[in-house]
Kinemage of the C-alpha trace (Angstrom):
@kinemage 1
@onewidth
@group {chain A} dominant
@subgroup {mainchain}
@vectorlist {calphas} color= white
{ca met a 1} P -17.629 -4.574 25.673
{ca thr a 2} L -17.541 -3.303 21.969
{ca arg a 3} L -14.718 -1.016 21.676
{ca thr a 4} L -15.049 2.237 19.942
{ca val a 5} L -13.233 3.065 16.553
{ca gln a 6} L -10.624 4.990 18.169
{ca gln a 7} L -9.725 2.067 20.502
{ca leu a 8} L -10.024 -0.492 17.645
{ca phe a 9} L -7.099 1.586 15.661
{ca asp a 10} L -5.016 2.316 18.697
{ca leu a 11} L -1.528 0.687 18.729
{ca thr a 12} L -0.388 1.436 22.070
{ca gly a 13} L 1.805 -0.854 23.579
{ca lys a 14} L 2.644 -2.635 20.359
{ca thr a 15} L 6.086 -2.978 18.563
{ca ala a 16} L 6.687 -2.776 14.893
{ca leu a 17} L 9.644 -3.544 12.634
{ca ile a 18} L 9.720 -1.809 9.411
{ca thr a 19} L 12.248 -2.659 6.754
{ca gly a 20} L 13.135 -0.138 4.296
{ca gly a 21} L 12.364 2.427 7.031
{ca ser a 22} L 14.687 5.411 6.694
{ca arg a 23} L 12.779 7.199 3.799
{ca gly a 24} L 10.216 7.328 1.276
{ca leu a 25} L 7.405 4.755 1.896
{ca gly a 26} L 9.009 3.144 4.653
{ca leu a 27} L 9.288 6.059 6.604
{ca gln a 28} L 5.731 7.191 5.847
{ca leu a 29} L 4.590 3.649 7.481
{ca ala a 30} L 6.726 4.065 10.282
{ca his a 31} L 5.240 7.605 10.933
{ca ala a 32} L 1.773 6.030 10.785
{ca leu a 33} L 2.457 3.418 13.155
{ca gly a 34} L 4.277 5.550 15.407
{ca glu a 35} L 1.507 8.010 15.510
{ca ala a 36} L -0.921 5.275 16.381
{ca gly a 37} L 1.083 4.401 19.377
{ca ala a 38} L 3.397 1.928 18.397
{ca lys a 39} L 7.168 1.718 19.281
{ca val a 40} L 8.950 1.472 15.944
{ca met a 41} L 12.279 -0.315 14.981
{ca ile a 42} L 13.301 0.682 11.359
{ca ser a 43} L 16.028 -1.049 9.365
{ca ser a 44} L 17.933 -0.003 5.789
{ca arg a 45} L 21.457 -0.469 4.855
{ca lys a 46} L 22.639 3.078 5.598
{ca ala a 47} L 23.361 4.225 9.354
{ca asp a 48} L 23.410 7.928 8.388
{ca glu a 49} L 20.139 7.838 6.759
{ca leu a 50} L 18.908 5.586 9.673
{ca glu a 51} L 20.081 8.107 12.452
{ca ala a 52} L 18.171 11.154 10.582
{ca ala a 53} L 15.106 9.188 10.023
{ca val a 54} L 15.060 8.183 13.889
{ca ala a 55} L 15.658 11.834 14.803
{ca glu a 56} L 12.438 12.820 12.877
{ca leu a 57} L 10.500 10.167 14.116
{ca gln a 58} L 11.455 11.088 17.750
{ca ala a 59} L 10.942 14.743 17.185
{ca ala a 60} L 7.344 13.764 16.262
{ca gly a 61} L 7.173 12.206 19.774
{ca ile a 62} L 7.639 8.551 18.643
{ca asp a 63} L 9.550 5.965 20.277
{ca ala a 64} L 12.083 4.769 17.507
{ca arg a 65} L 15.188 2.893 17.134
{ca trp a 66} L 17.249 1.627 14.192
{ca val a 67} L 19.261 -1.319 12.820
{ca ala a 68} L 21.553 -1.204 9.853
{ca ala a 69} L 21.048 -4.422 7.719
{ca asp a 70} L 20.906 -5.588 4.257
{ca cys a 71} L 17.548 -7.852 3.715
{ca ala a 72} L 19.019 -9.383 0.826
{ca lys a 73} L 21.450 -11.115 2.944
{ca asp a 74} L 20.615 -14.174 5.289
{ca ala a 75} L 23.087 -13.141 7.886
{ca asp a 76} L 21.846 -9.485 8.145
{ca ile a 77} L 18.165 -10.828 8.385
{ca ala a 78} L 19.041 -13.058 11.147
{ca arg a 79} L 21.056 -10.255 12.899
{ca leu a 80} L 18.098 -7.653 12.366
{ca ala a 81} L 15.604 -10.287 14.068
{ca asp a 82} L 18.099 -10.856 16.706
{ca glu a 83} L 18.771 -7.151 17.632
{ca thr a 84} L 14.943 -6.270 17.130
{ca leu a 85} L 13.739 -8.882 19.537
{ca gln a 86} L 16.586 -8.398 22.206
{ca arg a 87} L 16.201 -4.489 22.238
{ca met a 88} L 12.551 -4.125 21.582
{ca gly a 89} L 10.959 -7.541 22.959
{ca asp a 90} L 8.228 -9.247 21.002
{ca val a 91} L 7.407 -7.971 17.404
{ca asp a 92} L 3.647 -7.441 16.978
{ca ile a 93} L 3.721 -5.837 13.599
{ca leu a 94} L 6.225 -6.681 10.686
{ca val a 95} L 6.211 -4.354 7.481
{ca asn a 96} L 8.225 -5.910 4.874
{ca asn a 97} L 9.172 -2.786 2.750
{ca ala a 98} L 12.885 -2.960 1.674
{ca gly a 99} L 13.002 -3.288 -1.918
{ca ala a 100} L 14.913 -2.803 -5.155
{ca ser a 101} L 14.234 -2.271 -8.874
{ca trp a 102} L 16.059 -2.516 -12.084
{ca gly a 103} L 15.529 -0.694 -15.575
{ca ala a 104} L 16.502 -2.825 -18.677
{ca pro a 105} L 14.741 -4.810 -21.579
{ca ala a 106} L 13.515 -8.166 -20.727
{ca glu a 107} L 16.005 -9.489 -23.681
{ca asp a 108} L 18.840 -7.789 -22.124
{ca his a 109} L 18.103 -8.079 -18.450
{ca pro a 110} L 21.033 -9.007 -16.492
{ca ile a 111} L 20.746 -12.136 -14.523
{ca glu a 112} L 22.703 -10.643 -11.455
{ca ala a 113} L 20.268 -7.703 -11.448
{ca trp a 114} L 17.226 -10.344 -11.724
{ca asp a 115} L 18.622 -12.252 -8.543
{ca lys a 116} L 19.344 -9.037 -6.775
{ca val a 117} L 15.771 -7.823 -7.070
{ca met a 118} L 14.193 -11.336 -6.375
{ca asn a 119} L 16.505 -11.919 -3.279
{ca leu a 120} L 15.334 -8.494 -1.566
{ca asn a 121} L 11.983 -8.363 -2.899
{ca val a 122} L 10.638 -11.784 -2.325
{ca arg a 123} L 13.191 -13.991 -0.484
{ca gly a 124} L 13.972 -11.358 2.004
{ca tyr a 125} L 10.099 -10.860 2.935
{ca phe a 126} L 9.843 -14.775 3.499
{ca leu a 127} L 13.083 -15.112 5.499
{ca leu a 128} L 12.399 -12.209 7.841
{ca ser a 129} L 8.402 -13.004 8.263
{ca gln a 130} L 9.646 -16.782 8.959
{ca ile a 131} L 12.183 -15.818 11.597
{ca ile a 132} L 9.748 -13.314 13.357
{ca ala a 133} L 6.724 -15.622 13.138
{ca lys a 134} L 8.611 -18.360 14.663
{ca arg a 135} L 10.309 -16.518 17.511
{ca ser a 136} L 7.505 -13.934 18.383
{ca met a 137} L 4.331 -14.284 16.751
{ca ile a 138} L 3.411 -17.783 16.424
{ca pro a 139} L 4.357 -18.653 20.121
{ca arg a 140} L 1.992 -15.923 21.253
{ca lys a 141} L -0.725 -16.616 18.724
{ca gln a 142} L -0.912 -13.103 17.365
{ca gly a 143} L 0.790 -10.912 14.890
{ca arg a 144} L 0.365 -8.750 11.741
{ca ile a 145} L 2.530 -8.668 8.761
{ca ile a 146} L 2.040 -6.154 6.111
{ca asn a 147} L 3.817 -6.548 2.548
{ca val a 148} L 4.480 -3.575 0.436
{ca ala a 149} L 3.970 -4.728 -2.949
{ca ser a 150} L 3.168 -2.553 -6.051
{ca ile a 151} L 0.593 -1.816 -8.725
{ca ala a 152} L 3.427 -2.900 -10.929
{ca gly a 153} L 2.561 -6.611 -9.673
{ca leu a 154} L -0.918 -6.454 -11.024
{ca asn a 155} L -0.142 -6.067 -14.695
{ca gly a 156} L 2.312 -4.917 -17.667
{ca asn a 157} L 4.111 -1.522 -17.949
{ca pro a 158} L 3.833 1.452 -20.305
{ca ala a 159} L 6.360 1.332 -22.882
{ca ile a 160} L 8.813 4.023 -20.848
{ca met a 161} L 9.215 1.185 -18.150
{ca thr a 162} L 11.182 -1.895 -18.535
{ca thr a 163} L 11.276 -3.513 -15.168
{ca ile a 164} L 10.360 -7.200 -15.687
{ca ala a 165} L 12.060 -8.357 -12.690
{ca tyr a 166} L 10.505 -5.580 -10.176
{ca asn a 167} L 7.082 -6.456 -11.471
{ca thr a 168} L 7.451 -10.058 -11.251
{ca ser a 169} L 8.823 -9.731 -7.696
{ca lys a 170} L 5.784 -7.795 -6.757
{ca gly a 171} L 3.448 -10.033 -8.392
{ca ala a 172} L 5.218 -12.815 -6.183
{ca val a 173} L 4.521 -10.658 -3.050
{ca ile a 174} L 0.937 -10.163 -3.914
{ca asn a 175} L 0.547 -14.129 -3.830
{ca phe a 176} L 2.790 -14.783 -1.129
{ca thr a 177} L 0.661 -12.531 1.018
{ca arg a 178} L -2.200 -14.690 -0.097
{ca thr a 179} L -0.772 -18.001 0.538
{ca leu a 180} L 0.797 -16.635 3.908
{ca gly a 181} L -2.429 -15.563 5.190
{ca ala a 182} L -4.289 -18.538 4.620
{ca glu a 183} L -1.735 -20.750 6.193
{ca trp a 184} L -1.083 -18.736 9.386
{ca gly a 185} L -4.497 -17.684 10.107
{ca lys a 186} L -4.646 -20.632 12.532
{ca tyr a 187} L -1.823 -18.777 14.566
{ca asn a 188} L -4.035 -15.478 14.696
{ca ile a 189} L -1.652 -13.655 12.241
{ca thr a 190} L -3.198 -11.724 9.551
{ca val a 191} L -0.820 -11.065 6.301
{ca asn a 192} L -2.114 -8.182 3.877
{ca ala a 193} L -0.488 -6.122 1.149
{ca ile a 194} L -0.358 -2.406 0.208
{ca cys a 195} L 0.101 -2.024 -3.466
{ca pro a 196} L 1.265 1.758 -4.118
{ca gly a 197} L 0.799 3.382 -7.346
{ca phe a 198} L 3.300 6.369 -7.977
{ca phe a 199} L 4.713 8.159 -5.100
{ca pro a 200} L 7.647 10.462 -4.902
{ca ser a 201} L 10.613 8.275 -3.507
{ca lys a 202} L 14.260 7.480 -4.744
{ca met a 203} L 12.945 4.413 -6.558
{ca thr a 204} L 10.572 6.501 -8.817
{ca ala a 205} L 12.601 9.624 -9.288
{ca gly a 206} L 13.961 8.521 -12.699
{ca ile a 207} L 10.529 7.586 -13.883
{ca leu a 208} L 8.914 10.886 -12.520
{ca lys a 209} L 11.556 12.893 -14.213
{ca met a 210} L 11.170 11.191 -17.611
{ca ala a 211} L 7.638 10.765 -17.598
{ca gly a 212} L 6.677 14.018 -15.881
{ca glu a 213} L 4.837 14.237 -12.505
{ca glu a 214} L 1.823 15.945 -14.145
{ca asn a 215} L 1.682 13.558 -17.057
{ca leu a 216} L 1.593 10.560 -14.692
{ca ala a 217} L -1.099 12.436 -12.447
{ca ala a 218} L -3.236 12.901 -15.573
{ca his a 219} L -3.604 9.176 -16.051
{ca ala a 220} L -4.935 8.613 -12.678
{ca pro a 221} L -8.794 9.259 -12.119
{ca leu a 222} L -7.839 11.214 -8.929
{ca arg a 223} L -5.571 13.429 -11.250
{ca arg a 224} L -2.527 13.171 -8.380
{ca ile a 225} L -0.011 11.179 -7.529
{ca gly a 226} L 0.448 9.716 -3.807
{ca asp a 227} L 2.016 12.054 -1.087
{ca asp a 228} L 3.349 11.509 2.526
{ca glu a 229} L -0.083 10.600 4.022
{ca asp a 230} L -1.958 8.529 1.588
{ca leu a 231} L -0.466 5.146 2.873
{ca lys a 232} L -0.866 5.894 6.508
{ca gly a 233} L -4.691 4.916 6.917
{ca leu a 234} L -4.691 1.575 5.228
{ca cys a 235} L -1.175 0.611 6.939
{ca val a 236} L -2.880 1.443 10.507
{ca leu a 237} L -6.151 -0.556 9.528
{ca tyr a 238} L -3.966 -3.657 8.597
{ca ala a 239} L -1.840 -3.317 11.708
{ca ser a 240} L -4.622 -2.634 14.234
{ca asp a 241} L -7.665 -4.710 15.962
{ca ala a 242} L -9.798 -2.684 13.122
{ca gly a 243} L -8.302 -4.797 10.689
{ca lys a 244} L -8.197 -8.185 12.706
{ca his a 245} L -10.927 -9.939 10.194
{ca ile a 246} L -8.944 -8.991 7.144
{ca thr a 247} L -6.150 -11.168 5.829
{ca gly a 248} L -4.819 -12.634 2.691
{ca gln a 249} L -5.551 -9.293 1.095
{ca trp a 250} L -4.159 -6.422 -1.405
{ca leu a 251} L -5.305 -2.997 -1.928
{ca ala a 252} L -3.865 -0.608 -4.640
{ca val a 253} L -3.338 3.018 -3.277
{ca asp a 254} L -2.834 4.623 -6.531
{ca gly a 255} L -5.688 7.223 -7.086
{ca gly a 256} L -7.353 5.031 -9.316
{ca val a 257} L -4.485 4.128 -11.859
{ca ser a 258} L -4.974 0.213 -11.865
{ca val a 259} L -8.698 0.588 -12.493
{ca val a 260} L -8.100 2.292 -15.685
{ca thr a 261} L -5.385 -0.109 -16.649
{ca gly a 262} L -6.949 -3.256 -15.964
{ca gly a 263} L -5.244 -4.298 -12.495
């Protein structure tokens, strides 16, 4: 029997793990998956922020729990996987969102900062995807992996932004998504990426203050920056059976900025 649209988007009975899920875009994605019916496990480094985020999710009627972990550290990634699988059972949806940025001119960019960004934004995505896939998705021949990239991975930056490591990492995430989607299709695992533009967050606070939110919005065809709803629809599409025939893809959610900047 052909399912209805509502049935295709329903995530009831699914379990999702969201890294960087205590605030900003990660918390928005946790809300999206939880509102669609999934149980959610969120992770970040700070327990107090996780407690507040889980309280917010639970107040919205979402079955939510947390594990504090630093996804730049191998041991923490392994522990996060162990605790999630033990407490929540199999993981149906993995959202790789934890990330870091660093601002410095390329000629003076500290190598330690380069490594910090790459370890979290690329290596951490790979290691957690590998562990969750081997232990939960591949044996069951099903899974959804959603990688949060950025329009910064599509092209260069305006002069006020000097974030070469971040941009490079997000470009890597896009091709990681394509390659993993191609390789793991045989296991019925889809791998897709979201490329946000400017959204209010702790990471973008400095740029928003320096450039001005109104000025940044003026450069978008839709004349706005992202809000706390704009990633929800795409996230649920990728996570649900509505998107079961989509893999290895990325989509910019940026008000059209990448259209006019050549992304």
